[in-house]
A tleap script that builds the chain and sets N, CA, C and O, in Angstrom:
source leaprc.protein.ff14SB
mol = sequence {
  NMET ASN GLU ASP ARG ALA SER VAL ALA ARG
  MET GLY SER ILE ILE GLY VAL ALA GLY ASN
  ALA LEU LEU ALA VAL ILE LYS VAL PHE THR
  GLY PHE PHE THR GLY SER MET ALA ILE LEU
  ALA ASP CGLY
}
set mol.1.N position { -14.713 38.756 126.475 }
set mol.1.CA position { -15.815 38.568 125.551 }
set mol.1.C position { -15.513 39.212 124.196 }
set mol.1.O position { -15.743 38.595 123.156 }
set mol.2.N position { -15.009 40.427 124.198 }
set mol.2.CA position { -14.703 41.099 122.939 }
set mol.2.C position { -13.592 40.397 122.182 }
set mol.2.O position { -13.600 40.361 120.952 }
set mol.3.N position { -12.624 39.831 122.921 }
set mol.3.CA position { -11.541 39.103 122.265 }
set mol.3.C position { -12.075 37.857 121.572 }
set mol.3.O position { -11.609 37.503 120.489 }
set mol.4.N position { -13.048 37.187 122.186 }
set mol.4.CA position { -13.646 36.008 121.565 }
set mol.4.C position { -14.378 36.386 120.279 }
set mol.4.O position { -14.264 35.692 119.269 }
set mol.5.N position { -15.121 37.474 120.317 }
set mol.5.CA position { -15.851 37.922 119.130 }
set mol.5.C position { -14.886 38.329 118.030 }
set mol.5.O position { -15.115 38.030 116.858 }
set mol.6.N position { -13.823 39.000 118.395 }
set mol.6.CA position { -12.828 39.417 117.404 }
set mol.6.C position { -12.147 38.201 116.790 }
set mol.6.O position { -11.875 38.174 115.590 }
set mol.7.N position { -11.876 37.205 117.611 }
set mol.7.CA position { -11.236 35.987 117.113 }
set mol.7.C position { -12.151 35.253 116.131 }
set mol.7.O position { -11.698 34.784 115.087 }
set mol.8.N position { -13.419 35.158 116.466 }
set mol.8.CA position { -14.380 34.499 115.584 }
set mol.8.C position { -14.536 35.294 114.287 }
set mol.8.O position { -14.605 34.707 113.207 }
set mol.9.N position { -14.591 36.606 114.384 }
set mol.9.CA position { -14.717 37.446 113.192 }
set mol.9.C position { -13.489 37.315 112.302 }
set mol.9.O position { -13.608 37.242 111.078 }
set mol.10.N position { -12.324 37.285 112.908 }
set mol.10.CA position { -11.086 37.144 112.137 }
set mol.10.C position { -11.054 35.792 111.425 }
set mol.10.O position { -10.697 35.716 110.249 }
set mol.11.N position { -11.423 34.735 112.129 }
set mol.11.CA position { -11.424 33.404 111.524 }
set mol.11.C position { -12.438 33.334 110.384 }
set mol.11.O position { -12.159 32.740 109.343 }
set mol.12.N position { -13.599 33.929 110.572 }
set mol.12.CA position { -14.601 33.955 109.506 }
set mol.12.C position { -14.113 34.703 108.284 }
set mol.12.O position { -14.376 34.293 107.153 }
set mol.13.N position { -13.409 35.791 108.505 }
set mol.13.CA position { -12.855 36.570 107.389 }
set mol.13.C position { -11.807 35.773 106.635 }
set mol.13.O position { -11.784 35.775 105.405 }
set mol.14.N position { -10.944 35.096 107.369 }
set mol.14.CA position { -9.894 34.284 106.733 }
set mol.14.C position { -10.514 33.164 105.907 }
set mol.14.O position { -10.084 32.909 104.783 }
set mol.15.N position { -11.511 32.504 106.455 }
set mol.15.CA position { -12.178 31.424 105.728 }
set mol.15.C position { -12.862 31.966 104.475 }
set mol.15.O position { -12.816 31.332 103.420 }
set mol.16.N position { -13.493 33.128 104.583 }
set mol.16.CA position { -14.156 33.735 103.430 }
set mol.16.C position { -13.186 34.092 102.322 }
set mol.16.O position { -13.449 33.819 101.151 }
set mol.17.N position { -12.068 34.700 102.683 }
set mol.17.CA position { -11.063 35.078 101.684 }
set mol.17.C position { -10.470 33.831 101.032 }
set mol.17.O position { -10.296 33.790 99.814 }
set mol.18.N position { -10.160 32.819 101.834 }
set mol.18.CA position { -9.587 31.583 101.289 }
set mol.18.C position { -10.579 30.891 100.353 }
set mol.18.O position { -10.191 30.386 99.300 }
set mol.19.N position { -11.838 30.869 100.729 }
set mol.19.CA position { -12.859 30.255 99.879 }
set mol.19.C position { -13.010 30.976 98.553 }
set mol.19.O position { -13.122 30.339 97.505 }
set mol.20.N position { -13.014 32.300 98.592 }
set mol.20.CA position { -13.129 33.079 97.359 }
set mol.20.C position { -11.905 32.905 96.471 }
set mol.20.O position { -12.032 32.839 95.249 }
set mol.21.N position { -10.727 32.830 97.071 }
set mol.21.CA position { -9.506 32.625 96.288 }
set mol.21.C position { -9.533 31.251 95.618 }
set mol.21.O position { -9.173 31.120 94.449 }
set mol.22.N position { -9.954 30.241 96.353 }
set mol.22.CA position { -10.051 28.894 95.785 }
set mol.22.C position { -11.057 28.860 94.638 }
set mol.22.O position { -10.798 28.247 93.602 }
set mol.23.N position { -12.186 29.507 94.815 }
set mol.23.CA position { -13.197 29.556 93.762 }
set mol.23.C position { -12.661 30.257 92.516 }
set mol.23.O position { -12.923 29.811 91.399 }
set mol.24.N position { -11.923 31.335 92.690 }
set mol.24.CA position { -11.344 32.055 91.553 }
set mol.24.C position { -10.354 31.174 90.800 }
set mol.24.O position { -10.339 31.165 89.569 }
set mol.25.N position { -9.528 30.436 91.535 }
set mol.25.CA position { -8.555 29.548 90.888 }
set mol.25.C position { -9.275 28.450 90.105 }
set mol.25.O position { -8.890 28.130 88.981 }
set mol.26.N position { -10.301 27.885 90.690 }
set mol.26.CA position { -11.067 26.841 90.001 }
set mol.26.C position { -11.702 27.398 88.731 }
set mol.26.O position { -11.699 26.733 87.695 }
set mol.27.N position { -12.246 28.610 88.802 }
set mol.27.CA position { -12.862 29.225 87.623 }
set mol.27.C position { -11.836 29.475 86.523 }
set mol.27.O position { -12.116 29.242 85.347 }
set mol.28.N position { -10.661 29.944 86.893 }
set mol.28.CA position { -9.629 30.210 85.889 }
set mol.28.C position { -9.208 28.913 85.205 }
set mol.28.O position { -9.109 28.867 83.979 }
set mol.29.N position { -8.958 27.863 85.979 }
set mol.29.CA position { -8.579 26.579 85.378 }
set mol.29.C position { -9.705 26.029 84.503 }
set mol.29.O position { -9.450 25.529 83.407 }
set mol.30.N position { -10.940 26.119 84.978 }
set mol.30.CA position { -12.071 25.631 84.198 }
set mol.30.C position { -12.204 26.412 82.899 }
set mol.30.O position { -12.400 25.825 81.834 }
set mol.31.N position { -12.099 27.720 82.982 }
set mol.31.CA position { -12.186 28.547 81.781 }
set mol.31.C position { -11.063 28.270 80.809 }
set mol.31.O position { -11.277 28.253 79.596 }
set mol.32.N position { -9.872 28.052 81.327 }
set mol.32.CA position { -8.721 27.772 80.467 }
set mol.32.C position { -8.884 26.440 79.740 }
set mol.32.O position { -8.646 26.353 78.535 }
set mol.33.N position { -9.286 25.411 80.468 }
set mol.33.CA position { -9.380 24.081 79.867 }
set mol.33.C position { -10.597 23.923 78.966 }
set mol.33.O position { -10.572 23.106 78.045 }
set mol.34.N position { -11.663 24.684 79.208 }
set mol.34.CA position { -12.844 24.589 78.352 }
set mol.34.C position { -12.829 25.625 77.243 }
set mol.34.O position { -13.623 25.540 76.307 }
set mol.35.N position { -11.940 26.600 77.334 }
set mol.35.CA position { -11.868 27.644 76.322 }
set mol.35.C position { -12.963 28.685 76.454 }
set mol.35.O position { -13.251 29.411 75.502 }
set mol.36.N position { -13.573 28.763 77.619 }
set mol.36.CA position { -14.667 29.707 77.837 }
set mol.36.C position { -14.124 31.061 78.291 }
set mol.36.O position { -13.557 31.181 79.377 }
set mol.37.N position { -14.300 32.065 77.458 }
set mol.37.CA position { -13.858 33.413 77.815 }
set mol.37.C position { -14.716 33.995 78.938 }
set mol.37.O position { -14.229 34.787 79.745 }
set mol.38.N position { -15.993 33.606 78.993 }
set mol.38.CA position { -16.885 34.127 80.025 }
set mol.38.C position { -16.440 33.669 81.413 }
set mol.38.O position { -16.439 34.459 82.358 }
set mol.39.N position { -16.066 32.408 81.535 }
set mol.39.CA position { -15.611 31.898 82.831 }
set mol.39.C position { -14.264 32.516 83.194 }
set mol.39.O position { -14.027 32.849 84.355 }
set mol.40.N position { -13.387 32.669 82.216 }
set mol.40.CA position { -12.094 33.310 82.481 }
set mol.40.C position { -12.287 34.746 82.955 }
set mol.40.O position { -11.607 35.194 83.877 }
set mol.41.N position { -13.205 35.461 82.329 }
set mol.41.CA position { -13.446 36.851 82.710 }
set mol.41.C position { -14.033 36.938 84.113 }
set mol.41.O position { -13.752 37.884 84.849 }
set mol.42.N position { -14.843 35.961 84.482 }
set mol.42.CA position { -15.464 35.963 85.804 }
set mol.42.C position { -14.462 35.597 86.885 }
set mol.42.O position { -14.553 36.099 88.006 }
set mol.43.N position { -13.507 34.731 86.569 }
set mol.43.CA position { -12.528 34.273 87.556 }
set mol.43.C position { -11.468 35.286 87.712 }
set mol.43.O position { -10.541 35.094 88.499 }
savepdb mol mol.pdb
quit
């Protein structure tokens, strides 16, 4: 039971980190192409 919970927690963490990394990359590209310093600073 504990191994199942640990596996689910690990998978959730990996998905969360990957999602945040993808969002940061999208923000950087958007900020670069639009010339927005605010979006670049946030990404």
